[in-house]
C-alpha positions in Angstrom: 0.3 0.0 -0.2 1.3 3.2 -0.8 2.3 5.6 2.2 0.4 8.6 0.6 -2.8 6.7 0.4 -2.4 5.7 3.9 -1.9 9.1 5.3 -5.2 10.3 3.1 -7.0 7.9 4.6 -6.1 8.7 7.9 -6.8 12.5 7.1 -10.2 11.7 5.8 -11.1 9.1 9.1 -10.0 12.1 11.8 -12.9 14.1 11.4 -15.6 11.3 12.1 -13.6 9.6 14.9 -13.6 13.2 16.5 -17.7 13.7 15.8 -17.9 9.8 17.0 -16.1 11.5 20.6 -18.2 14.1 20.7 -21.3 12.1 20.2 -20.2 9.7 22.8 -19.3 12.4 25.2 -22.2 15.5 24.9 -20.8 16.9 27.5 -17.7 17.9 25.7 -20.0 20.3 23.8 -21.3 21.9 26.5 -18.4 22.1 29.0 -16.9 25.4 29.8 -13.2 24.7 30.0 -11.7 27.7 31.2 -12.9 27.3 35.3 -11.7 23.6 35.3 -8.1 24.5 33.4 -7.4 27.2 36.2 -8.2 24.8 39.0 -5.9 22.0 37.5 -2.9 24.5 36.6 -3.3 25.3 40.7 -3.7 21.4 41.9 -0.3 21.2 39.3 1.3 24.3 40.8 0.3 22.9 44.6 2.2 19.7 43.6 5.3 21.5 42.1 5.7 23.3 45.4 5.7 20.4 47.8 8.3 19.1 45.3 10.4 22.2 45.8 9.4 23.3 49.1 8.7 19.5 50.6 9.2 21.1 54.4 7.3 24.3 53.5 4.1 23.2 51.7 1.9 20.7 53.5 -0.3 18.0 51.6 -3.4 20.0 53.0 -3.0 22.6 50.4 -4.8 20.3 48.1 -8.1 20.3 50.2 -8.3 24.6 49.1 -8.5 23.3 45.4 -11.0 20.6 46.6 -13.3 22.4 47.9 -12.8 25.6 45.2 -13.2 23.2 42.3 -16.4 21.4 44.5 -18.2 24.8 44.7 -18.0 26.0 41.2 -17.6 22.8 38.9 -20.4 20.6 37.6 -20.2 16.9 38.4 -18.3 15.4 35.5 -15.5 18.1 35.2 -15.5 17.9 39.0 -14.1 14.4 38.6 -11.6 15.2 35.8 -10.4 17.6 38.4 -10.1 15.3 41.4 -8.7 12.8 39.3 -5.7 15.3 38.1 -5.4 16.2 41.8 -5.0 12.3 43.1 -2.6 11.2 40.5 -0.5 14.6 41.6 -0.5 13.8 44.9 0.1 10.0 44.2 2.9 11.2 41.7 4.5 13.7 44.3 4.3 11.4 47.3 6.1 8.7 45.1 8.6 11.4 43.7 9.6 12.8 47.3 9.3 9.2 48.9 10.3 9.3 52.9 11.6 13.1 52.3 7.8 13.8 52.9 5.7 11.2 53.3 2.1 11.1 52.9 0.2 10.6 55.9 -3.0 8.4 56.4 -4.6 11.4 58.0 -3.7 13.9 55.0 -4.9 11.1 52.6 -8.3 10.7 54.3 -9.0 14.4 54.6 -8.6 14.8 50.8 -10.6 11.6 50.2 -13.4 12.4 52.4 -13.7 16.3 51.3 -13.9 15.0 47.6 -16.7 12.5 48.4 -18.5 15.3 50.3 -18.1 18.1 47.1 -18.9 15.2 45.1 -22.0 14.9 46.7 -22.7 18.1 47.1 -22.2 19.2 43.5 -24.3 16.4 42.3 -27.0 17.5 44.4 -27.2 20.9 43.0 -27.2 19.5 39.7 -30.4 17.6 40.4 -31.7 21.1 40.8 -30.3 22.2 37.2 -27.7 24.8 39.3 -23.8 24.9 38.8 -22.1 26.1 42.1 -23.2 28.7 44.2 -26.1 29.7 41.4 -28.3 27.6 43.9 -27.9 29.7 46.7 -28.5 32.7 45.2 -31.6 31.2 43.8 -32.4 30.3 47.4 -31.8 33.9 48.3 -34.0 35.1 45.3 -37.1 32.9 46.1 -36.8 33.7 49.8 -37.0 37.6 49.0 -39.5 37.2 46.7 -41.6 35.4 48.8 -41.3 38.3 51.8 -41.8 40.9 49.2 -45.4 39.4 48.0 -45.9 40.1 52.0 -45.9 43.7 51.9 -48.6 45.7 52.3 -49.3 48.3 49.1 -49.3 51.7 50.1 -52.7 53.4 52.4 -54.5 56.6 52.5 -53.1 58.4 55.8 -56.7 57.6 57.5 -55.5 53.9 57.3 -52.6 52.1 59.1 -51.8 48.3 58.6 -48.9 46.3 59.3 -47.5 42.7 58.4 -45.4 40.6 60.6 -44.4 36.8 59.8 -41.8 34.4 61.7 -40.6 30.8 60.4 -40.2 27.9 62.6 -36.8 27.9 63.9 -35.4 30.9 62.0 -35.6 29.1 58.8 -35.5 31.6 55.4 -38.7 29.3 54.6 -42.2 29.6 56.3 -45.3 27.9 55.3 -47.2 30.9 56.2 -47.5 33.8 53.8 -49.4 37.0 52.8 -50.4 38.5 49.8 -52.0 42.0 49.4 -53.2 44.2 46.7 -55.1 47.7 46.1 -57.3 47.8 42.9 -56.5 50.2 40.6 -58.9 53.1 42.0 -57.4 52.6 45.2 -60.4 52.3 46.8 -60.5 48.5 47.5 -58.0 46.6 49.6 -57.8 42.9 49.4 -55.5 40.6 52.2 -54.8 36.8 52.3 -53.4 35.3 54.8 -52.7 31.7 54.2 -51.1 28.9 56.4 -49.7 25.9 54.3 -49.5 22.5 55.8 -46.3 21.7 57.2 -44.0 24.3 58.6 -40.5 25.7 57.9 -38.4 24.6 54.9 -40.6 21.5 54.4 -43.7 23.9 53.4 -41.6 26.6 51.9 -41.6 25.4 48.3 -45.6 24.9 48.7 -46.1 28.5 50.1 -43.6 29.7 47.4 -45.9 28.5 44.2 -49.2 28.8 46.2 -48.1 32.6 47.0 -47.5 33.3 43.2 -51.0 31.9 42.3 -52.9 33.7 44.9 -51.4 36.7 44.2 -52.4 36.3 41.1 -56.1 35.7 41.9 -56.5 38.6 44.3 -57.9 41.1 42.8 -59.0 39.2 39.5 -61.4 37.5 41.3 -64.4 38.6 43.1 -64.8 38.8 46.9 -66.7 35.8 47.1 -64.8 34.0 44.9 -61.4 34.2 45.8 -61.4 31.7 48.3 -63.4 29.3 46.1 -60.7 29.6 43.0 -57.9 29.0 45.6 -59.8 25.8 46.6 -59.9 24.6 42.8 -56.5 25.6 42.4 -55.3 23.9 45.2 -57.7 20.4 43.8 -55.8 20.9 40.4 -52.1 20.0 42.3 -53.1 17.0 43.6 -50.3 17.7 46.3 -49.9 14.9 48.7 -50.2 17.5 51.5 -51.9 19.9 49.4 -54.3 21.6 52.3 -53.8 24.9 53.4 -56.2 27.4 55.8 -56.6 30.9 54.9 -58.7 34.1 55.7 -59.8 36.6 52.8 -60.2 40.3 54.0 -61.8 42.8 51.7 -61.8 46.7 52.8 -63.4 49.6 51.3 -60.9 52.1 52.4 -63.5 55.1 51.7 -66.6 53.5 53.6 -64.5 51.0 56.3 -67.0 48.5 54.8 -65.4 45.1 55.0 -66.3 41.3 54.2 -64.3 38.6 55.7 -64.0 34.7 54.8 -62.2 31.9 56.2 -61.1 28.6 55.1 -60.8 26.2 58.0 -58.6 29.3 59.7 -58.9 30.8 62.9 -61.1 33.5 63.6 -60.3 37.2 63.2 -60.2 39.8 65.9 -62.2 43.5 65.7 -61.5 46.3 68.1 -64.5 48.1 68.2 -63.5 52.0 69.7 -66.8 52.4 71.0 -66.5 49.6 73.0 -63.1 49.3 73.8 -63.2 45.6 73.7 -61.6 43.2 71.1 -64.5 40.3 69.7 -63.5 37.4 67.4 -65.9 37.2 63.7 -66.9 34.2 63.9 -69.1 34.1 60.7 -68.2 33.4 57.1 -66.5 29.8 57.9 -65.5 26.9 55.3 -63.4 24.5 54.7 -60.2 24.0 54.2 -58.3 24.9 51.2 -57.6 21.8 48.5 -60.0 19.0 50.4 -63.4 19.3 49.1 -64.9 20.0 45.3 -67.2 22.9 45.2 -66.7 23.9 48.6 -68.8 27.2 49.6 -67.2 29.7 51.3 -69.8 32.0 53.2 -68.4 35.5 54.5 -68.9 37.8 57.1 -69.5 41.5 56.8 -68.7 44.5 59.0 -67.5 48.2 59.5 -64.0 49.7 60.3 -64.8 53.0 62.0 -62.2 55.6 63.6 -60.3 53.6 66.0 -61.0 50.2 65.2 -58.7 47.7 64.1 -58.8 44.0 62.9 -56.6 41.3 63.7 -55.4 38.3 61.1 -53.0 36.0 62.2 -52.3 32.2 61.6 -52.9 29.3 64.1 -48.9 29.4 65.3 -49.9 32.4 67.2 -52.5 30.5 69.3 -51.6 27.1 69.4 -49.5 24.9 71.5 -48.9 21.5 72.4 -49.8 21.9 76.4 -52.4 24.6 76.2 -56.2 24.9 75.1 -56.7 26.9 72.1 -59.0 28.9 74.1 -56.1 30.0 76.2 -54.0 30.6 73.2 -57.0 33.3 71.9 -57.1 34.7 75.4 -53.0 35.1 75.9 -53.2 37.1 71.8 -56.0 39.2 72.8 -55.1 40.4 76.2 -51.5 41.4 74.5 -53.5 43.4 71.8 -55.1 45.0 74.7 -52.3 46.4 76.3 -52.0 48.4 72.5 -55.2 49.9 73.0 -54.0 53.1 75.1 -50.6 53.1 72.9 -50.3 56.7 71.9 -49.3 55.2 68.5 -52.1 53.0 67.7 -51.6 49.4 67.2 -47.9 50.2 65.8 -45.6 47.2 66.7 -48.5 44.7 67.7 -48.0 42.3 64.4 -44.5 41.8 65.3 -45.0 41.6 69.5 -47.5 38.8 68.5 -45.4 36.6 66.8 -42.5 37.2 69.3 -45.0 36.0 72.1 -46.9 33.5 70.3 -47.9 30.5 72.4 -46.2 28.0 69.6 -42.9 30.3 70.2 -40.1 29.5 67.9 -41.5 26.0 67.2 -43.7 26.8 64.3 -44.6 29.3 61.9 -46.4 32.6 62.7 -48.2 35.6 60.8 -49.8 38.7 61.7 -51.6 41.2 60.0 -53.1 44.3 61.7 -55.2 47.2 59.8 -57.0 50.0 61.8 -57.8 53.5 61.5 -56.3 55.8 63.6 
């Protein structure tokens, strides 16, 4: 066979072999290699430094590279980096011999760190994120959930506050608040929702549900909001898909309001005329996401000058070793101390969350609205 024809065939076959390699390893097409290369170079530099200064540079210097790679690289590139680092450690150890023995402790720490970072990187990859992007996404979701709980600006003759505290100080909670004000500024709607579960266990469900209910709020009639929310949860078919809610609609020009409940504790109203708090027990409906075509009646009332409304979640009044009525009495007793407050009910919502019967073991949410 002529040498020229053999070379020609090899040259012609090379592109096909490259294409087969790319098809066999499609991740090579997507890989962004500068970061991977930089980490490998740093690892090789550490190996070279140990060779040159064996008594000054410790084996633990590799751990720094292992951790940095685990934080910023995806699993498949991470395996390549760790393989290079392990080969480098073995090669350097063999080259130095007794001059710098690779102790069992140093090797064990390196292997354990590699296993931990691989597990962490794989867990992130399941979410479709790489490196520290996952943490920033969680922070963004937490901030969005809190932002949805902010009340819109109100006329000078109205005041309102929201306080939310998660179980054990977690960043996510099963309680959330959504609120909106109509385009003409006359109607204020507030929904306080308690999703089944607490803390991080309920955080993802509360995030999804808050977005959906935030879209329904203001788009549905006062009487149709809870019914639409119930239908939405039924369509989701979550294993633990139920939730409780209280929905308040206030006409800011007259003070007239309607309120409805979906398995939620009754709101409390303060009357400046009598100087007393009372529970609004009307408008009771079933839990959201349990019964199809459920009916959610509403109770109506009026907020006059000096009056106030108090919405809260069950974490404020419930306790394992206390009766529910004790929790309600405790809450209203705290609220009673704000009646003579010169600034009105400022700070009441946060105070009730901090002194709740459940302590920090459950999510707590309180909304207060009043007319100074």
